[in-house]
N, C-alpha and C positions, 0 to 999 in steps of 0.2 A: 157525311157518314150516316145520314138518315137511313134507318132500317138496317144498318150494319152493326154498329157498336151497342147492341142491346145487352141485357144482363148475361145472356149465355156467352156472347163474345167476350165480355169483360171477365167472366169466370175463367175462360180458357186463358186469356192473357195474364191473369193473375197467377195461374199455375206456372207461367214462364218467368215472370218478373215479380218479385215481392214488393219492390219499393216504388216503381214508376207510378205516377198519378194517372189514373184512368178517368176518362170523361164520358158522360153519356152522349147519346145522340141528342141533337137539339130538340127540346120540348117547348112548344108554344104555351104562352100564358093561357090562351083560350082552352087548350086541351086539358090543362090542370083545373081551371076554374069552372069549366062546364062539361068536363069529360070524366073518364074513369081514372081517378087518381092512383089507386093501387097498380093498375096496369102500367102506368107511366113511371111510377116512382119506386116500386118494390125492387129490391136488389139483394144479392147474396152478401152476407156479412163478410165473406172472404175478400170482397172487392176493395175494401179500404186500402189506401186512401182513394176516394172516388168523388168526382165533382159533377154536379148537375149543371148542364148547360141550358139556358133559357133563351127563348126568342120572344121579344115583345118590345113595346115602346111606351106603354102607359105606366108611369111610376107606381100608381096604386096597385095595379095588377101584378107588376113585378115584385112589389113588396109582399103581397099575399103569397106569391109563389116562393119567394125566398124564405118566408116563414114556414111553408110546407117543406122546403128542402131541409131546414133544421129539424123539424119534427120527425122527418123520415130518416134522419141520421147521416146526411151527406156531410162531406168534409169541406166543401167549397161550393159556391154558386157562381156561375160564369155567365155573363151577358154576351150574346153573339151579336157583333156588329160587323160581321164579315161575309155572311151568306148572300150570294148575289142572285138567287133564283127569283123568277118573276112572281111566284106564289108568295114568297116572303116579302117582296117589294109591295105587293098589293096590300099586305098587312102593315105596311109602313114600318118595318123593322129589318134587321139584318144589315147588310152593307150600306143601305141608304141612310142609316143613322149616322154615318160618318159626316154627313152634311149638317148634322144637328148636334154638335158636340155638347152644347149647353143642356139639351134634353137628355143626352146620355148621362151627363153629370147628375142631373136631377133623378134619373132612374137609379143610378148607383147609390146616391145618398138615401133614397127611399128604401132600397134593399138593405143597406147597412143598418138603417134604423129599425128594420123589421126582424133582424136576426143577428147573431154574433159570429156567423161564419165569415171567412174571407170572401169578399166580393171582387171578382176579377172581370176583365173585359178582353174579348178577342176581336180583332179587327184587321183590316187590310192596311196597306201603306197609302192607298188613295182610291178614289172612285173615278170612273170614266177616264178621260184624258188628263185629269189633274195629276201631274207627276212631280209637282214641287215638293221638296222635303218639308218646306214650311207648313204645308197642309197637315201632314201627319204629326209633325211636331206640335202644332197648335192644338190638334185634336187631343193628343195625349195630355198636354199641359192643361187644357180646359177641363177635361174629365177629372184630372187630379184635383185642380183647384176647386171645382164646383162639387165634386162627389167624393173626393178623398181616396179614389182608387190608386193603388201603387203597384199593381201587377197587371201587365199587358202582354197578351199573346198576339204576336204580329205575323200575319201571313204576308210574306214579302212580295206580293203581287198587288197590282190594282184590281179592283172589281169593276168590270165594265157592265153597267146596269142595263144597257140596251145593245142588242145585236149579238150577244154571245150566250150560249147555254151554260149551265153550271159546269159541265165538263170542260167546255172551251175556256171558261174562266179559270180553270186549274192549269191550263196549258198555254194559252195564247199570250196573255199579258206577261211581259218578261219578269223573271225573278230579279230582284234588286236587293240582295242581302246587305249591301253597304248601307241602305236606308235604315235597316233594323240595327246594325252595328252603331250607326250614328245616334239613334235614339238612346241606346245604352250610354254612349259617351256624353250625351247632353243631359241625361237623367240618371246619373249613376246611383242615386238613392232608390230608384224603382227597380222592380224585378221585370226584366224584359226577356220574353220567351220567343224564340224564332220558330216559324212554321213555314212550310211550303217547299216541295221538291226535294226533301231529304230522303235519300235512298240507301244510305250505308252508315255503319257505325263510325267509319273514318270521317264522314262528313259531320256527324254529330260532334265528334271530338274537335274538329276544326272550328265549328261554330261556337262551341263552349269556350273558346279562347276569347270570344268577343261579347257573348251574351250570357245570361244566367241559366237558360234552359232551352231545350229543343223539343218541339212537339212533332210527332210523327203520326200520320194517319193511314193512308191507303197502303203504303209500303209495309207497315207493321201488320196490317190486316192480311195482305196477300202472302207475306213471308214472315209469319209470327216468330219463327225461330231466330230471327235477327235480334230479338229481345233477350235471348238466353244469356247473353254476356253482359247485359246492362247493369245488373246489380253489382257485379264484381268490378266492372270497368268504370262505371260512373257514380256509384254510391259507396264504393269501398267495402263491399260485403266480403266477409270471409267464409260464407256458407258455400257448400258444394254447389256447382251449377246444376240446373235441372237436367233430368234425363228424359229424352224425348219419348221413349217407350213408357216411362212412368207417367208422363203428362197425358199421353193418349189413354192409358189405363184408367187414370183418375177421371178423365173426361167421359169415358164410357160409363163409369159408375154414375157420374152426374146425369148422363142421358137416361140411364135406367131409372133414376129418381124422377126425372121429368116425365117419362112414360108412365110410371106408377101413379103419378098425379093426374093421369088422364089427358095430358097435353101431348100434342104431336111432337115427337122427339126429332123429326127430320128438320124442322125449322131451326132447332138449336144446333143440330149436327152440321149444318152448312158452314159454320165458322171453322170447322176442323180442316177444310180441304187444303189449306195452305201449309199445314203442319209439317208435311214431309217434303216440302219444296227442296229440290236439289238432290234428293236421294234417289238411288236406283230403284225403279219400280214405282216411283211416286205418282206417275200419271195414272197407272191402273188402280193404285190404291185410292187416288182421288176420285176416279170414275165410280168405283164401287161405293164409296161413301156418299156420292151424289146421286146414285141410282134410285129413282123413286120406287122401283119394284121392291127394293129391299126394305121399304118402310113397313112391310108386313112382318119383317123380322124384328127381333129385339135388338137393341144396340149392341149387345154382346155378340149376337149372331152376325150382325153387319161387320163388326170389328174383326171377327174371325175370318170372314171372307176377304176383307181388305188386307189384313195382315198376311194371309196366305198368298195373295197376289204380290205383296211386298217381299215375301220370302222369309218372314219371321213369324213366330207363333205369338199370339196375344198373351199378355200376362193375365194370370187369374184374378189378380186384385192389385189395386193401387191404394194410395192413401185415401181415407174417407173424405177428406176435405183439405183445402190448402192449409187451414189452421192446424189440423192434426199433423200434416206433413211437416209443418214448421216446428212443431214441438221437439222433434228429434234432430233438427238442424242446428249447426253452430250459430251463436249469436251474431247478428249482422249489425252493421253500422250504417245508418241512413245519412246520406249527404243531403244538404239543403238544396243543392242543384237538382232540378227536375228535368232530366234530359229528354223525356218523351211522354206523350200522352196519346196512346194509340186510340183510345176511344174518344177517345178522343172526343173532346169537343167535336166540333165539326171541323177537323183540321183541314179539310179540303176547301172550306169556305173562304 
């Protein structure tokens, strides 16, 4: 989900689901230690609960970045051991770390000593043609014994480190959900979150019969309205479900704020294009929001054109923020189960 689940995307997703834990795109330790920290770590207060996902393999560097995660107010720090891209492999982190479980454990303990945030690990069920359950079982066991990690997000595919692109690594290695189920059976005291190939709320409900949580990436990005029922269905919320028109109106206000800050609002608006998926007129609405010619317009003007194509008039105003909208909503009950993380970490990894 690199370049997808940025702060603007997460703001939109939080308008749709109040309780789902959101994950940043993967940020490398080098980017934080030698780059623009505010650009990578700044986020909207409405995004909570939100986790920072890190890529790296040096315990000291990861510890420094975990400390930054706490300073910036994140709710969790997650170590990515699942990304199969060649660029990540050249940095000796991502999925190739699954071959070095002891090192991952050392990284986790260094991070835990540097902050008080929960430190979690995201990984695959195997690498290359290693398809033995023993491999992933031993990886999880070693990372726990050596580092104390008790929360694992598991992409139910192998990562083929040679010969496949990241996209192919999301499609060609077969999904083996039974491996993730077995991890939960063998480690009942751990929190096991399943990831990979989840495309419907019915599938989420099915997986939650076997594991503690479900992480959803690209499907939630392309069809964000699938999240509209998550709070009620998976967290026991009694609040009214979100209204799609109100979500769009609030997002337009947010884009106006982005524009007033002198930043290009088109980059933030790109996350909107899936909001009307499945509705009549959605294709034309999506085209108008995506049209670079409209970037000379204000977000309100662009919204008016898109809504005219959809056949509905834009609302004049929505809630000023997620937090303000929540003040008038009924009290909600948060379930400990975390059914989805659209920002996901890098759920595709």
